[in-house]
C-alpha positions in Angstrom: -23.2 -23.7 -112.1 -21.5 -24.3 -109.0 -22.3 -22.1 -105.7 -20.0 -21.9 -102.8 -21.3 -21.5 -99.4 -19.0 -20.6 -96.2 -22.2 -20.0 -93.8 -21.4 -18.9 -90.2 -23.1 -18.1 -87.4 -24.5 -14.8 -88.3 -23.0 -14.4 -92.2 -22.7 -16.1 -95.5 -20.0 -16.1 -97.8 -21.0 -17.3 -100.8 -18.9 -17.2 -104.8 -20.9 -18.4 -108.2 -18.8 -20.4 -110.6 -19.5 -22.0 -114.0 -18.8 -25.9 -114.2 -15.5 -25.4 -115.6 -14.7 -23.2 -112.3 -14.4 -19.7 -113.6 -15.4 -17.1 -111.2 -18.6 -15.2 -112.1 -19.7 -13.3 -108.9 -19.5 -13.4 -104.9 -20.0 -11.0 -101.8 -21.0 -11.5 -98.2 -24.3 -11.5 -96.4 -24.0 -10.0 -92.7 -26.2 -9.9 -89.7 -28.1 -13.1 -91.1 -30.9 -14.2 -88.8 -32.9 -16.7 -90.9 -31.1 -18.7 -93.7 -33.8 -19.5 -95.7 -34.6 -15.6 -96.2 -30.8 -15.2 -96.7 -31.1 -17.7 -99.5 -34.0 -15.6 -101.3 -31.7 -12.8 -101.0 -28.7 -14.4 -102.6 -31.0 -16.0 -105.3 -32.2 -12.7 -106.0 -29.4 -10.5 -106.1 -27.9 -13.5 -108.5 -31.3 -13.3 -110.9 -31.1 -9.4 -111.1 -28.0 -9.3 -112.4 -28.3 -12.1 -115.1 -25.9 -14.5 -113.2 -29.0 -17.2 -113.1 -32.4 -17.2 -114.4 -33.6 -19.6 -112.0 -32.0 -21.6 -108.8 -32.4 -24.8 -110.7 -29.1 -23.1 -113.0 -27.1 -24.2 -110.1 -26.2 -27.6 -110.5 -23.8 -28.1 -107.2 -23.6 -26.6 -104.0 -20.4 -26.5 -102.2 -20.4 -26.3 -98.6 -17.5 -25.4 -96.5 -17.9 -27.7 -93.2 -14.8 -26.5 -90.4 -14.7 -30.1 -89.0 -14.4 -33.7 -90.4 -13.2 -35.4 -87.5 -11.2 -38.6 -88.8 -14.1 -39.8 -91.1 -13.9 -37.3 -93.9 -10.5 -37.2 -95.9 -12.0 -35.6 -99.1 -14.8 -33.9 -100.4 -18.1 -35.6 -99.9 -21.3 -35.8 -101.5 -23.9 -35.0 -98.6 -26.7 -37.8 -97.8 -28.5 -38.4 -94.5 -25.7 -40.3 -93.0 -23.2 -37.4 -93.9 -25.7 -35.2 -92.3 -25.7 -37.4 -89.4 -21.9 -37.4 -89.2 -21.7 -33.7 -89.1 -24.1 -33.4 -86.2 -22.2 -35.7 -84.1 -18.8 -33.6 -84.8 -20.6 -30.6 -83.2 -18.8 -30.7 -79.6 -15.4 -30.7 -81.5 -16.6 -27.6 -83.8 -19.5 -26.0 -81.5 -19.1 -22.4 -83.4 -19.0 -23.9 -86.4 -20.7 -27.1 -87.6 -24.1 -26.1 -86.6 -24.1 -22.9 -89.0 -22.4 -25.1 -91.7 -25.0 -27.5 -91.3 -28.1 -24.7 -91.7 -26.7 -23.7 -94.6 -26.7 -27.5 -96.2 -29.9 -28.0 -95.1 -31.5 -24.8 -96.3 -29.6 -25.3 -99.3 -31.4 -28.9 -99.8 -34.3 -27.4 -99.4 -34.3 -24.6 -101.8 -33.2 -26.3 -104.9 -33.6 -30.3 -104.1 -32.8 -31.1 -107.5 -28.9 -30.1 -107.0 -25.8 -31.7 -106.1 -25.0 -31.1 -102.5 -21.0 -31.6 -101.4 -19.3 -31.1 -98.1 -15.5 -29.9 -98.0 -14.0 -30.2 -94.7 -11.4 -27.6 -93.4 -9.8 -30.8 -91.3 -9.8 -33.1 -94.6 -6.1 -32.1 -96.2 -4.7 -32.9 -92.8 -5.6 -36.6 -92.4 -2.6 -37.5 -94.0 -0.6 -36.7 -90.8 0.9 -39.8 -89.2 0.1 -41.1 -86.0 3.2 -39.5 -84.1 2.1 -36.0 -85.4 -1.5 -36.0 -84.6 -1.6 -38.4 -81.2 -1.2 -36.2 -77.8 0.7 -37.3 -75.1 -2.5 -37.9 -73.0 -4.0 -41.2 -71.9 -4.6 -43.1 -75.2 -8.0 -44.1 -74.4 -8.9 -40.2 -74.7 -8.0 -40.6 -78.3 -9.9 -43.8 -78.8 -13.2 -42.8 -76.9 -13.2 -39.2 -77.0 -11.0 -38.6 -80.6 -9.1 -35.9 -79.0 -6.3 -35.6 -81.4 -4.8 -33.0 -83.7 -6.9 -32.6 -86.4 -5.5 -29.0 -88.0 -7.7 -26.5 -90.2 -7.0 -24.2 -92.7 -6.7 -27.3 -95.0 -8.5 -25.9 -98.0 -6.5 -22.9 -98.0 -3.2 -24.8 -97.7 -4.1 -27.4 -100.3 -5.1 -24.8 -102.9 -1.4 -22.8 -102.3 0.3 -26.1 -102.4 -1.4 -27.0 -105.9 -0.7 -23.4 -107.2 2.8 -23.9 -106.3 3.5 -27.2 -107.8 1.9 -25.4 -111.0 4.1 -22.0 -110.7 7.3 -24.4 -110.3 6.0 -26.5 -113.1 6.6 -29.7 -111.0 4.4 -32.6 -109.6 3.3 -31.8 -106.1 3.9 -35.2 -105.2 7.9 -34.5 -105.4 7.7 -31.1 -103.6 8.5 -30.6 -99.8 6.7 -26.8 -98.9 5.9 -24.8 -96.1 2.9 -23.1 -96.4 2.1 -20.0 -93.9 -1.4 -19.0 -93.6 -1.5 -15.6 -91.8 -4.9 -13.8 -91.5 -6.8 -13.4 -88.2 -6.8 -16.7 -88.0 -3.0 -18.3 -88.7 -1.5 -21.5 -89.4 1.2 -23.3 -90.8 1.7 -26.4 -92.6 4.9 -29.1 -93.1 3.7 -30.6 -96.7 6.2 -33.8 -97.5 5.8 -35.0 -101.0 2.3 -33.3 -101.4 1.1 -34.5 -98.2 0.3 -32.7 -95.1 2.6 -34.0 -92.2 2.3 -31.5 -89.4 0.5 -28.4 -89.2 -0.2 -26.0 -86.2 -3.5 -26.2 -85.3 -4.7 -28.8 -83.3 -7.7 -30.4 -81.5 -9.3 -27.0 -82.2 -8.1 -23.9 -83.9 -6.8 -22.3 -80.9 -3.6 -24.4 -80.5 -0.3 -22.8 -82.5 0.4 -19.8 -83.8 -0.5 -16.3 -82.0 -3.5 -14.8 -83.8 -5.6 -11.7 -84.0 -7.7 -12.9 -81.0 -6.5 -16.4 -80.1 -3.5 -16.9 -77.7 -2.3 -20.0 -79.5 0.4 -22.1 -77.7 0.2 -21.5 -74.1 1.1 -23.6 -71.0 -1.8 -25.6 -70.4 -1.8 -25.4 -66.9 -2.3 -21.5 -67.2 -5.8 -22.8 -67.7 -6.1 -24.4 -64.4 -4.6 -21.4 -62.8 -7.1 -19.1 -64.4 -9.9 -20.9 -63.1 -8.7 -21.5 -59.5 -6.8 -17.9 -59.1 -9.4 -15.9 -60.9 -12.6 -18.3 -60.3 -13.0 -18.3 -64.3 -15.7 -20.8 -65.5 -14.8 -22.8 -68.6 -17.0 -20.5 -70.6 -15.1 -17.6 -69.5 -11.8 -19.1 -69.9 -13.0 -20.2 -73.4 -13.6 -16.2 -74.1 -10.7 -15.2 -72.8 -8.3 -17.5 -74.8 -10.3 -17.3 -77.9 -11.6 -13.7 -78.2 -9.2 -11.5 -75.8 -5.8 -13.1 -76.5 -3.5 -12.9 -79.1 -2.7 -9.1 -80.8 -6.0 -8.0 -79.2 -4.7 -9.3 -75.6 -1.0 -7.6 -76.0 -2.2 -4.3 -77.7 -6.2 -3.9 -77.3 -6.5 -4.3 -80.9 -6.9 -7.2 -83.4 -6.1 -5.4 -86.9 -2.6 -5.9 -87.5 -2.9 -2.7 -90.0 -3.7 -0.8 -87.0 -0.9 -2.4 -84.8 1.7 -1.6 -87.3 0.8 2.0 -87.4 0.6 2.1 -83.6 4.4 0.7 -83.7 5.6 3.5 -86.1 4.7 6.0 -83.4 6.6 4.3 -80.8 4.0 2.3 -79.3 5.7 -0.5 -77.0 3.0 -2.9 -76.9 2.3 -2.8 -80.6 6.0 -3.3 -81.4 6.4 -6.1 -78.9 2.7 -7.9 -80.3 4.8 -7.6 -83.8 8.0 -9.3 -82.2 5.9 -12.0 -80.5 3.8 -13.0 -83.5 7.0 -13.0 -86.1 8.8 -14.9 -83.2 6.4 -18.0 -82.9 5.6 -18.2 -86.8 9.6 -18.3 -87.3 9.9 -21.0 -84.3 7.4 -23.1 -86.5 9.3 -22.4 -89.7 12.8 -23.7 -88.2 11.0 -27.1 -86.6 8.9 -27.9 -89.9 12.5 -27.3 -91.9 14.2 -29.8 -89.7 10.9 -32.3 -90.3 10.8 -32.2 -93.8 15.0 -32.1 -94.2 14.6 -30.4 -97.8 12.5 -28.1 -98.5 11.7 -27.0 -102.1 9.6 -23.7 -101.3 8.0 -21.5 -98.7 4.7 -20.2 -99.2 3.0 -17.3 -98.1 -0.8 -16.5 -97.8 -3.8 -15.3 -96.3 -4.8 -11.3 -95.5 -1.0 -11.1 -93.5 0.9 -13.2 -95.4 -0.2 -11.8 -98.8 -0.1 -7.8 -97.8 2.0 -7.7 -95.0 5.9 -7.5 -96.3 7.7 -6.4 -93.1 5.9 -9.4 -91.5 7.4 -11.7 -94.0 10.9 -9.7 -93.9 10.7 -10.9 -89.9 9.9 -14.1 -90.2 12.2 -15.7 -93.0 15.9 -15.3 -93.7 16.8 -14.4 -97.4 14.0 -11.9 -98.9 14.7 -9.7 -101.7 13.9 -6.2 -100.3 13.0 -5.0 -103.6 11.1 -8.2 -104.8 9.2 -8.4 -101.6 7.3 -4.7 -101.8 6.8 -4.4 -105.4 5.4 -8.3 -106.6 1.7 -8.8 -107.7 -0.5 -12.0 -107.7 1.9 -15.0 -107.6 5.4 -13.5 -107.2 9.0 -14.9 -105.6 10.5 -12.6 -103.1 13.8 -14.7 -102.0 17.4 -14.0 -103.2 18.7 -16.1 -106.0 20.9 -17.8 -103.7 18.4 -19.4 -101.6 18.7 -23.0 -101.5 14.5 -22.9 -101.8 12.0 -20.4 -103.3 10.2 -18.1 -100.8 6.9 -17.3 -103.0 3.9 -15.3 -102.2 0.8 -16.7 -103.0 -3.0 -15.5 -102.9 -5.4 -18.3 -101.3 -9.1 -18.8 -103.0 -10.5 -21.4 -100.5 -13.7 -20.9 -102.8 -12.3 -21.7 -105.7 -10.2 -24.7 -104.6 -13.9 -26.1 -102.8 -15.5 -25.7 -106.2 -12.8 -27.7 -108.0 -13.2 -30.3 -105.5 -17.0 -30.4 -105.5 -17.0 -30.4 -109.3 -14.4 -33.8 -109.0 -16.2 -35.3 -106.2 -19.7 -35.3 -108.7 -17.8 -36.3 -112.0 -15.9 -39.2 -110.2 -19.1 -40.6 -108.5 -21.9 -39.8 -111.3 -22.7 -38.5 -114.4 -23.7 -34.5 -114.1 -25.8 -33.1 -117.0 -24.9 -29.7 -117.4 
């Protein structure tokens, strides 16, 4: 079996799959303080429900790792060298990579005979060309510090791109897509001939679209102004941009469902926040249409992208109202006269991780199941 783990600073999301990548069970442990105890709890839950007889039934652990830098371009079997590289990347993802590492090291200790595989959020975007990922800063900052655009949510964008190709019954390598992942964190990707060529998130997940609590694109001089005018230190500015901005900054709330209800009764800040959000997504869609030239499909995914028809309606033209509010699973919402498809595809990052883990192991060794 394959156990996919998404270890956060105080939570572990896990899903169990068969070796054929069929979903078996999944859940979320919150308020995790001790990773070793959390793993014991997970194993006990799986045993109590007869999903496994022992920890040794798990042949592969798939670990979500947020930042893979430039080194990791695909799912990678975990070795001491890989662990060292993930540690080196901690300055680029200080909130995520340490927790991801804790999950890896704990799994290796608990089930030493299992295969351990890392799947990186940044990997799918490693096909971006230089003119897309290099910032117009002194070039030595890229060469010496690795300051460039990396992109995130890659596992989700890759999953829905593959699902879109299957739905359209076409080879992904022949498709140009715009994939829009909207949730508490938001990103949009331009995919040309099956490869990511541009994406909205950058050096960190802060860049790009307005999000639940993140500001997204702003004038960089605002940071300097805040530090000088309000005497904020870097940590305070970081909290402001990542935890107190976006929907929360405008309305005091980060949950779009609550903001929508407020907008219905005429709350002006709620209406403003929704308009700001959709406008910014629309600007990226327009830019990516021009970059790609030909677009075969626009794909909505993520908690908001999948479940908020009114947001989809405000972002792209050519939506069929009836299809938009009555679909289920994978479904089209565009008018028949459109030049490209508009499709809603539920994301499944854990399934994508499981598939990549299995493919990685099979391609590199013989696995006894």
